[in-house]
ROMAR-721689 format. One record per residue (C-alpha): residue number from 0; x, y, z. Coordinates in steps of 0.5 Angstrom, whole numbers, plus 500, padded with zeros to 3 digits. Layout:
N
NUM,X,Y,Z;
...
//
This chain:
870
0,813,508,432;
1,815,512,438;
2,813,519,438;
3,814,524,445;
4,807,527,447;
5,811,534,446;
6,812,532,439;
7,805,530,438;
8,803,537,441;
9,807,540,435;
10,804,535,430;
11,797,537,432;
12,799,545,432;
13,802,544,425;
14,796,540,422;
15,791,546,425;
16,796,551,420;
17,796,547,414;
18,792,540,415;
19,792,537,408;
20,800,538,406;
21,803,538,413;
22,799,532,415;
23,802,528,409;
24,809,530,411;
25,809,528,418;
26,804,522,419;
27,809,516,417;
28,815,518,422;
29,819,513,426;
30,823,515,432;
31,829,514,435;
32,833,515,442;
33,840,512,440;
34,844,512,433;
35,850,509,431;
36,853,511,424;
37,857,505,421;
38,863,507,417;
39,866,501,412;
40,872,497,414;
41,877,502,411;
42,874,509,411;
43,877,515,408;
44,879,521,412;
45,873,525,409;
46,868,519,410;
47,870,520,418;
48,870,527,417;
49,863,527,414;
50,861,522,420;
51,863,527,425;
52,859,532,422;
53,853,528,422;
54,854,527,429;
55,855,534,431;
56,849,537,427;
57,844,532,430;
58,847,533,437;
59,846,541,436;
60,838,540,436;
61,838,533,440;
62,841,530,446;
63,840,523,443;
64,846,518,444;
65,850,517,438;
66,856,513,436;
67,861,512,430;
68,863,505,429;
69,866,501,423;
70,862,495,424;
71,854,494,424;
72,853,491,431;
73,848,485,431;
74,846,487,438;
75,843,494,436;
76,836,493,435;
77,832,499,439;
78,836,505,435;
79,838,507,428;
80,844,505,424;
81,846,509,419;
82,850,505,414;
83,855,511,411;
84,860,510,406;
85,861,508,399;
86,859,501,398;
87,865,498,395;
88,869,500,401;
89,863,498,406;
90,861,490,407;
91,855,492,411;
92,852,497,405;
93,854,491,400;
94,850,486,404;
95,844,491,404;
96,844,492,397;
97,844,485,395;
98,839,483,401;
99,834,488,398;
100,836,488,391;
101,838,495,390;
102,841,497,384;
103,848,499,384;
104,850,506,384;
105,853,508,377;
106,855,514,373;
107,848,515,370;
108,844,512,376;
109,844,517,381;
110,850,520,377;
111,857,523,379;
112,857,526,386;
113,850,522,387;
114,848,518,393;
115,842,513,395;
116,838,515,402;
117,834,509,403;
118,831,506,410;
119,831,498,408;
120,829,496,415;
121,826,499,421;
122,832,501,424;
123,837,501,418;
124,838,507,414;
125,843,507,408;
126,847,513,406;
127,851,511,400;
128,855,515,396;
129,858,514,389;
130,864,518,391;
131,867,522,397;
132,862,528,396;
133,856,523,395;
134,857,521,402;
135,857,529,404;
136,851,530,400;
137,847,524,403;
138,848,527,410;
139,846,534,407;
140,839,530,405;
141,839,526,411;
142,839,533,415;
143,834,536,411;
144,829,530,412;
145,830,529,420;
146,825,532,425;
147,827,533,432;
148,823,531,439;
149,826,533,446;
150,830,527,446;
151,829,523,440;
152,830,524,432;
153,824,522,427;
154,826,519,420;
155,821,518,415;
156,819,511,415;
157,819,510,407;
158,825,514,406;
159,828,513,399;
160,832,519,395;
161,836,517,389;
162,839,523,387;
163,845,527,384;
164,847,534,382;
165,844,537,375;
166,851,541,374;
167,858,540,375;
168,860,546,378;
169,857,549,384;
170,860,554,388;
171,861,560,392;
172,865,565,396;
173,865,566,403;
174,867,570,409;
175,865,577,412;
176,864,583,409;
177,867,590,410;
178,860,593,411;
179,858,588,416;
180,865,589,420;
181,865,597,419;
182,858,599,419;
183,854,593,422;
184,860,593,427;
185,860,585,428;
186,865,581,431;
187,870,577,427;
188,868,570,426;
189,872,564,429;
190,876,559,424;
191,870,554,426;
192,865,559,424;
193,868,560,417;
194,868,553,417;
195,861,552,419;
196,859,557,413;
197,863,553,408;
198,860,546,410;
199,853,549,410;
200,853,551,403;
201,857,544,402;
202,851,540,405;
203,846,544,400;
204,850,541,395;
205,856,546,393;
206,862,542,391;
207,867,548,390;
208,870,554,394;
209,874,560,392;
210,880,560,397;
211,887,563,398;
212,892,558,400;
213,892,556,407;
214,888,553,413;
215,882,554,409;
216,884,551,403;
217,886,545,407;
218,880,544,410;
219,876,545,404;
220,880,539,401;
221,879,535,407;
222,872,534,405;
223,873,532,398;
224,871,538,396;
225,874,543,390;
226,878,549,390;
227,878,555,386;
228,884,560,385;
229,884,567,382;
230,889,572,379;
231,888,579,375;
232,892,578,369;
233,894,586,369;
234,893,587,377;
235,899,590,380;
236,898,595,385;
237,905,594,387;
238,908,597,381;
239,909,604,381;
240,912,605,374;
241,908,611,371;
242,910,609,364;
243,906,602,366;
244,900,604,368;
245,893,602,365;
246,888,606,363;
247,882,602,367;
248,875,603,365;
249,873,608,371;
250,880,610,372;
251,882,606,378;
252,890,605,379;
253,893,599,381;
254,893,596,374;
255,899,595,368;
256,898,596,361;
257,900,589,358;
258,902,593,351;
259,908,595,355;
260,913,590,354;
261,917,591,360;
262,910,591,364;
263,908,585,361;
264,914,581,363;
265,913,584,370;
266,907,580,370;
267,909,574,367;
268,915,574,373;
269,910,575,378;
270,905,570,376;
271,911,565,376;
272,912,566,383;
273,904,565,384;
274,904,559,380;
275,910,556,384;
276,907,557,391;
277,900,556,389;
278,896,549,391;
279,893,545,386;
280,887,548,385;
281,882,545,381;
282,880,551,377;
283,884,558,376;
284,880,564,374;
285,883,570,370;
286,878,576,371;
287,878,581,365;
288,875,587,368;
289,871,590,374;
290,876,592,376;
291,882,591,371;
292,883,591,364;
293,886,597,359;
294,882,602,355;
295,889,604,351;
296,889,604,343;
297,895,600,344;
298,891,594,347;
299,885,595,343;
300,882,590,342;
301,883,589,349;
302,880,582,349;
303,886,579,344;
304,891,583,349;
305,888,579,355;
306,887,572,352;
307,894,572,349;
308,897,574,356;
309,893,569,360;
310,895,563,355;
311,902,565,357;
312,900,565,364;
313,896,558,363;
314,903,555,360;
315,907,557,366;
316,901,554,371;
317,901,548,368;
318,908,546,369;
319,907,546,376;
320,900,544,376;
321,898,540,370;
322,891,538,372;
323,888,545,374;
324,883,547,369;
325,883,554,367;
326,878,559,365;
327,877,567,364;
328,872,572,365;
329,870,577,360;
330,867,582,365;
331,867,589,362;
332,869,587,355;
333,866,590,349;
334,863,587,343;
335,870,588,339;
336,874,585,345;
337,869,579,345;
338,869,578,338;
339,877,578,338;
340,877,572,343;
341,872,568,339;
342,876,569,333;
343,882,567,337;
344,879,561,340;
345,877,558,333;
346,883,560,330;
347,886,553,332;
348,885,548,338;
349,887,552,345;
350,887,546,349;
351,890,550,355;
352,883,553,356;
353,877,550,359;
354,872,555,360;
355,869,562,358;
356,867,565,365;
357,861,570,365;
358,860,575,371;
359,858,582,372;
360,859,586,366;
361,860,580,362;
362,853,581,358;
363,852,584,352;
364,845,584,352;
365,843,588,359;
366,845,595,361;
367,849,596,367;
368,852,602,370;
369,860,602,369;
370,860,596,365;
371,860,594,358;
372,860,600,353;
373,857,597,347;
374,852,591,346;
375,850,586,341;
376,844,589,338;
377,843,584,333;
378,841,579,338;
379,835,583,340;
380,831,581,334;
381,827,575,337;
382,827,576,345;
383,826,568,346;
384,826,568,354;
385,828,575,355;
386,835,579,355;
387,839,575,361;
388,839,569,356;
389,841,572,350;
390,848,573,350;
391,850,566,354;
392,847,562,348;
393,851,566,343;
394,857,565,347;
395,856,557,346;
396,854,558,339;
397,861,562,337;
398,866,558,341;
399,869,552,340;
400,865,546,343;
401,871,544,347;
402,870,550,351;
403,865,550,357;
404,861,556,359;
405,861,557,367;
406,858,563,371;
407,860,567,376;
408,854,570,378;
409,853,576,382;
410,847,575,387;
411,850,579,393;
412,848,586,392;
413,840,588,392;
414,842,594,388;
415,846,597,383;
416,849,590,381;
417,849,585,375;
418,842,582,377;
419,840,587,382;
420,835,593,382;
421,839,597,377;
422,837,603,381;
423,836,608,375;
424,834,607,368;
425,840,605,363;
426,844,610,360;
427,845,610,352;
428,852,606,351;
429,858,608,347;
430,854,607,340;
431,848,611,343;
432,844,604,344;
433,839,603,349;
434,835,596,351;
435,829,594,347;
436,822,596,350;
437,821,588,351;
438,826,588,356;
439,824,594,360;
440,822,590,366;
441,829,589,368;
442,830,596,369;
443,824,598,372;
444,825,594,378;
445,827,599,383;
446,828,599,390;
447,823,602,395;
448,826,610,395;
449,826,610,402;
450,829,603,404;
451,834,604,400;
452,836,611,404;
453,837,606,410;
454,840,600,407;
455,847,599,404;
456,848,595,398;
457,851,589,402;
458,844,589,407;
459,841,582,409;
460,836,580,404;
461,832,575,400;
462,830,574,393;
463,826,568,391;
464,822,569,385;
465,827,574,382;
466,833,570,382;
467,829,564,381;
468,828,567,374;
469,835,569,373;
470,837,562,375;
471,833,559,370;
472,834,564,364;
473,842,563,365;
474,844,556,367;
475,841,552,361;
476,847,554,357;
477,853,553,362;
478,856,547,366;
479,855,551,373;
480,856,557,377;
481,861,559,382;
482,857,565,385;
483,860,572,387;
484,858,573,395;
485,861,579,399;
486,859,576,406;
487,853,573,409;
488,848,577,408;
489,846,574,402;
490,844,567,405;
491,838,565,402;
492,840,567,395;
493,847,563,396;
494,843,557,399;
495,838,557,394;
496,843,557,388;
497,846,551,391;
498,840,547,391;
499,838,549,384;
500,844,547,381;
501,843,540,384;
502,835,541,382;
503,834,546,377;
504,827,543,376;
505,825,545,383;
506,819,551,383;
507,821,557,387;
508,815,555,392;
509,819,548,393;
510,826,552,394;
511,823,557,399;
512,819,551,403;
513,825,547,404;
514,830,553,406;
515,825,555,411;
516,824,547,414;
517,832,547,414;
518,833,553,418;
519,827,554,422;
520,824,547,423;
521,817,544,421;
522,813,548,426;
523,816,555,424;
524,817,553,416;
525,810,555,413;
526,810,562,416;
527,817,563,415;
528,816,561,407;
529,810,566,407;
530,815,572,410;
531,821,571,405;
532,816,572,399;
533,813,578,403;
534,820,581,404;
535,822,580,397;
536,815,584,395;
537,817,589,400;
538,823,591,398;
539,821,594,391;
540,818,601,389;
541,811,599,387;
542,808,605,383;
543,802,608,387;
544,803,604,393;
545,809,608,397;
546,812,605,403;
547,807,608,408;
548,801,605,405;
549,805,598,404;
550,801,593,408;
551,806,588,407;
552,811,591,412;
553,807,590,418;
554,805,583,415;
555,812,581,414;
556,813,583,421;
557,807,579,424;
558,809,573,420;
559,817,573,423;
560,815,574,430;
561,809,569,430;
562,814,564,427;
563,819,565,432;
564,814,563,437;
565,812,557,434;
566,820,555,434;
567,821,550,439;
568,827,552,444;
569,832,547,440;
570,831,551,434;
571,830,558,437;
572,836,558,442;
573,842,559,437;
574,838,561,431;
575,842,567,428;
576,838,567,422;
577,831,568,425;
578,834,574,428;
579,836,577,422;
580,830,576,419;
581,826,579,425;
582,831,585,425;
583,829,586,418;
584,822,586,420;
585,823,591,426;
586,827,596,422;
587,823,596,416;
588,817,597,420;
589,821,603,424;
590,822,606,417;
591,815,606,415;
592,813,609,421;
593,818,615,421;
594,816,616,413;
595,809,616,415;
596,811,621,421;
597,815,626,416;
598,809,625,411;
599,804,627,416;
600,808,633,418;
601,809,636,411;
602,801,635,410;
603,800,639,416;
604,805,644,415;
605,802,645,408;
606,795,646,411;
607,797,651,416;
608,800,655,411;
609,795,654,406;
610,790,657,411;
611,794,663,413;
612,801,665,411;
613,802,670,416;
614,809,670,420;
615,806,667,426;
616,804,661,421;
617,810,660,418;
618,814,660,425;
619,809,655,427;
620,811,651,421;
621,818,651,423;
622,817,648,430;
623,813,643,427;
624,819,641,422;
625,823,641,428;
626,819,635,431;
627,818,631,425;
628,823,626,427;
629,821,625,434;
630,820,618,435;
631,813,615,437;
632,813,610,443;
633,812,604,438;
634,818,606,434;
635,822,606,440;
636,820,599,442;
637,822,597,435;
638,828,600,435;
639,830,597,442;
640,828,590,439;
641,832,591,433;
642,838,593,438;
643,837,587,442;
644,836,582,436;
645,842,585,433;
646,846,584,439;
647,844,577,440;
648,845,575,433;
649,852,578,433;
650,854,574,439;
651,851,568,436;
652,854,568,429;
653,857,575,428;
654,852,578,424;
655,847,584,425;
656,844,589,420;
657,848,595,419;
658,841,599,418;
659,840,599,425;
660,846,604,425;
661,843,609,419;
662,836,610,421;
663,837,618,421;
664,834,621,415;
665,830,626,411;
666,826,621,407;
667,822,626,404;
668,826,633,403;
669,823,636,409;
670,830,640,409;
671,827,644,402;
672,821,646,406;
673,825,648,412;
674,829,653,407;
675,823,655,403;
676,819,657,409;
677,825,661,412;
678,825,664,405;
679,818,666,405;
680,819,669,412;
681,825,674,409;
682,821,676,403;
683,814,680,402;
684,809,681,397;
685,809,677,390;
686,816,674,392;
687,813,671,398;
688,807,669,395;
689,811,665,390;
690,815,661,395;
691,808,660,399;
692,805,657,392;
693,811,652,392;
694,810,650,399;
695,802,649,398;
696,801,647,391;
697,808,644,389;
698,807,641,382;
699,801,645,380;
700,804,649,374;
701,797,653,373;
702,792,654,368;
703,795,653,361;
704,801,650,364;
705,805,644,364;
706,809,640,369;
707,815,635,367;
708,818,631,373;
709,824,628,370;
710,827,621,372;
711,826,614,372;
712,818,612,372;
713,816,619,373;
714,811,623,369;
715,815,627,364;
716,811,627,357;
717,814,633,354;
718,821,630,354;
719,824,628,348;
720,831,627,349;
721,835,625,355;
722,836,619,360;
723,834,618,367;
724,840,620,371;
725,845,614,373;
726,851,617,376;
727,855,611,375;
728,857,609,382;
729,853,607,388;
730,848,611,391;
731,851,615,397;
732,848,620,402;
733,853,625,400;
734,852,625,393;
735,845,629,393;
736,842,632,400;
737,837,629,403;
738,834,636,404;
739,831,635,396;
740,824,633,395;
741,824,626,392;
742,822,630,385;
743,829,634,386;
744,833,628,387;
745,831,625,380;
746,833,627,374;
747,834,626,366;
748,841,627,363;
749,846,627,357;
750,853,625,357;
751,858,627,352;
752,852,628,346;
753,852,634,343;
754,845,634,344;
755,843,635,351;
756,836,634,355;
757,830,636,351;
758,823,638,352;
759,818,639,346;
760,811,643,348;
761,806,643,343;
762,799,646,343;
763,801,652,346;
764,796,658,346;
765,800,663,341;
766,797,669,344;
767,799,668,351;
768,806,669,355;
769,810,664,358;
770,816,663,363;
771,820,657,364;
772,822,654,371;
773,827,649,372;
774,830,645,378;
775,837,644,378;
776,842,640,382;
777,849,637,381;
778,852,631,385;
779,858,631,389;
780,863,625,387;
781,868,621,391;
782,875,623,390;
783,877,617,386;
784,872,620,381;
785,872,627,382;
786,878,628,379;
787,875,628,372;
788,869,631,373;
789,869,638,371;
790,862,639,369;
791,859,645,373;
792,854,648,368;
793,850,648,362;
794,847,653,357;
795,839,653,357;
796,836,654,350;
797,829,656,348;
798,827,655,340;
799,835,656,339;
800,835,662,343;
801,840,662,349;
802,836,663,356;
803,842,662,360;
804,849,661,358;
805,854,657,362;
806,849,657,368;
807,852,653,374;
808,848,648,378;
809,848,648,385;
810,852,643,389;
811,848,637,392;
812,842,642,394;
813,837,644,389;
814,834,651,387;
815,829,654,382;
816,831,658,376;
817,826,662,372;
818,826,665,365;
819,821,669,361;
820,820,666,354;
821,820,671,348;
822,813,671,346;
823,815,670,339;
824,817,663,340;
825,811,661,342;
826,807,664,336;
827,807,657,333;
828,804,654,339;
829,810,650,340;
830,816,651,344;
831,823,647,345;
832,827,647,351;
833,834,644,350;
834,840,644,354;
835,847,644,352;
836,854,642,356;
837,859,646,357;
838,865,647,352;
839,870,644,356;
840,866,638,358;
841,867,631,355;
842,873,633,351;
843,880,630,350;
844,882,623,347;
845,878,617,347;
846,880,614,353;
847,879,620,357;
848,872,621,355;
849,870,613,356;
850,873,614,363;
851,869,620,364;
852,863,617,362;
853,864,610,365;
854,865,613,372;
855,858,617,372;
856,860,624,367;
857,854,628,365;
858,854,634,360;
859,847,636,362;
860,842,635,368;
861,835,637,370;
862,830,635,375;
863,824,639,374;
864,821,643,369;
865,815,648,369;
866,812,651,363;
867,808,657,366;
868,803,661,363;
869,802,668,365;
//
C-alpha cells in the first residue's frame, strides 16, 4: 500500500478527530499514481463521455497520469486499471467476471440502471454498468469512494458495491435564479458550468432533467439520460382577446378559459405547433395550476375541463412522439376537481396517460397560502404518518392501477412554499376547515423572525432533517420525483433528494456525512456535517431562544471556518460551495450582532426614560437611536469577510448570497420608538405620561387589565375567533413598515366571513370601568394584487354596541386606538369585543371573491388589544 507522508499526516489528524469511525474507513486504502480507464472494444458515445468525465473529475484534484484505452494492457502492473462499461460489450470485463466467479448483472441484481464496483485484483477495478446509465452511476460511486493525496489517488482495497436505484424517476430542474442574478448580482454561468450542474446531479443518481429543446437537451441525451418537457394547457400570454381570458385563482393574466370554444381551439392549434417542433421527450408534463387554470362557472369542475383538454393534446403529441409518457399535475385543484379526474380515469381505460403528478398545491391534507381552496377532511380520521402522506395514499387508492403517481416536490424555497416554513398559521379554507391539532407541527415551524427579514425565499440553505422526513412521508406512494428547483441555492436539498431516490433507507446522518465527504473531502467532512445540521436549527424561530441568544450561530461559524482550515488545497482552492456555507455563517453572525445591538439600544433607552422623562432625557434617547445601526469592529470584519467570500464564489461558479446586499434593517421596531419619543416631546401632562408608559412598559395593561398579542404562537388567551394573519403573498419589506414592533406586525384576521376577529373576556370586575386599546395596521399590496384589495376599514363592537364605525386602519405603520367601554357592558363580568368587515368588502360573484381570498384579502384585522381597568 503506497501512501504519501502528507497523506499519513492527514490520516493522523482525522483519527484524532474521530478515532474509531474514521480509522475504520481509511485503514485499508491502496495508492496509485497512474490510472488507465479501459473501455470495451466498441464503446458507445455515452461510454466514452463517461470515461472522459471520470478522467476530468479526478484530474481536478490530483495530477496523476490518466489514459483512456480500449484494451487492457498486459504491461501495466504499477497503476490502476478501471474496466468501465457493460460486460456484454467488454471482453476484459467478461473475463474478470468468469475468473472471479462474479454473478452477472441482471434486472434483479443489481437492478435497472445498476452497477457493480469491485476491485478483483490489486490493480484492477471493475466498474460495470447494466446499461449506459449504470456506467455513469458507477463512476459517481467511484468518485465518492476515492481519496486524494498530493500526487496519488487512494482506493479502498476491498471495495464492493453492487447497487441500483430504488425509484424509476429521479430528476430535477437546473439553472440560475433571477434572485441570484438580480439581487446577489452574480455573473451568468457558462455553458460548461450549466453542464457541470447537470452532471453533478447525474453522478448523485439523477436520470431525468426538465429542459427545453436545444443544446442542453442534446447534452443530456448524450449521456444516456432522460428529458422532460412541459406545457401549460391553458397558458397563452400572447392571446389578447379579452373574451378568452381565464379567471385564474389569484387573478394572474396570460391564461385562456378552455370553456370558450374559440380559445380551446386556439390552444390545440398552438399545441400542434409545439408537438411538431418538440424533441422526443421521455416525459411530458401538463401542469394544472400555480399558475394556470380557470375558476369560472363554465369550467367548474375545472379538473374535468382540464383533463379532457390534456387528452386531446396527448393524442396530438403521440402522433409525433409515440413513446413519450404523459402526465399531469393537479396543482391548486380543489376536491371537486380531483374527484372529477378520478371519475374520468375510472370511466374507461385511458391508455394515453402514464401518471398523476403531485406538486405544490396538489395536497388536499395540508394548508398552503394561495393554494387549495378545499381539503379532504375525511382523510384525517386516523393520522398514520402525518398529513404529508395522507393524500398521496388516497390518490393511489382511487386511480386505476395502470397509472403511476410521480412527484414534483418543491424543496427550493425556505419559506412560503410547499414543504417550507409556512411563515404564518394557516387560514380556514373555503369551507371554513382548518387542519386537525395533530398536524399543527407542520405549521408551527416558522423562520427566525430576524433572519427572514434579510434572506430571500431563494436563499442558500440546507434542511437535512426536515426534508428527510418529508421524503419518507411522501415517496413511499410514488415512482419517483422530478423536483422543482429555482436555482443553485438549494444544492444540498437537491443532492440529498437524488441520493435518497437511490437509497431511501439511508439515515439522515448517512446522507449528510456522504454529502460532506463528496463536496469538502474526508478531512473537513466531520465538521461540515455538524455545521449543516446546525444551520438547519439556526434558521428556525425557537420560542424562548431569540436570535441574540442562539449559541448555534457562533457555533456554525466556527465549524465551517475550522473545516476550511482542515481542507487540503486541492479541495479548497475552487470550492465555491464551502464559500457559500461560510458566507452564510458570516452574514448570520453579523445579523445576530446587529439585532443584539438594537435590542441593547432599546433597553438602554427604556432605562433612561424610566428614570427621567424630561425633555433632555428624551433628546438623549433620540441620539442613541441614531447610533443603533452603527457597525462594531466585529461586524465590519464579518461584513468584509462575507464580501470577499461572495466575490470568490461568484468568480469561481457564479454564486453568492443575496443577503449581503440586504443587511440594513430595523429588526425590532426602533422606528416605532422614535415616533413615540417625538410624540412624547410634543405633548404634556397625562398625554405625555401615556406615551412614556408605552415606551417603558409596553405590554403591561395595569392591575386588573389584560393584554392579547395576536398572531402566530403569541399569547392571546382571549381570542375566540380569527386566524393568525397570512397575506397570501411572500413577505415583502414594503408590505408593513419595519418601524413597527414585532408584536405590531403580527396579527389575527378574518376573510369574507360575516363574523370578524373576536375576543371574549371573563371574570371582570363588575364595579370597575374599562377601556380598550388596540393596535391596528393594514398591509400594502403589490400592483398585481392591489387592484382587488378595497378593504381599508372595519367596525368595532363591544357586546354588540358600536365603538367605532368604519374605522380606517393605518397603512403599513401601526397606531393605537382607544375606546371607553360603557360600564353597563361589564356588569355581568364578561365582555365581547368583535370586529366586522366593511360592507363593500368581499362582495360580488363567487369567482371574484375567491380570487380576493386567494391573493390575501382580509375583512378584519387587529394586532394587539389591551383591556385596561381605570
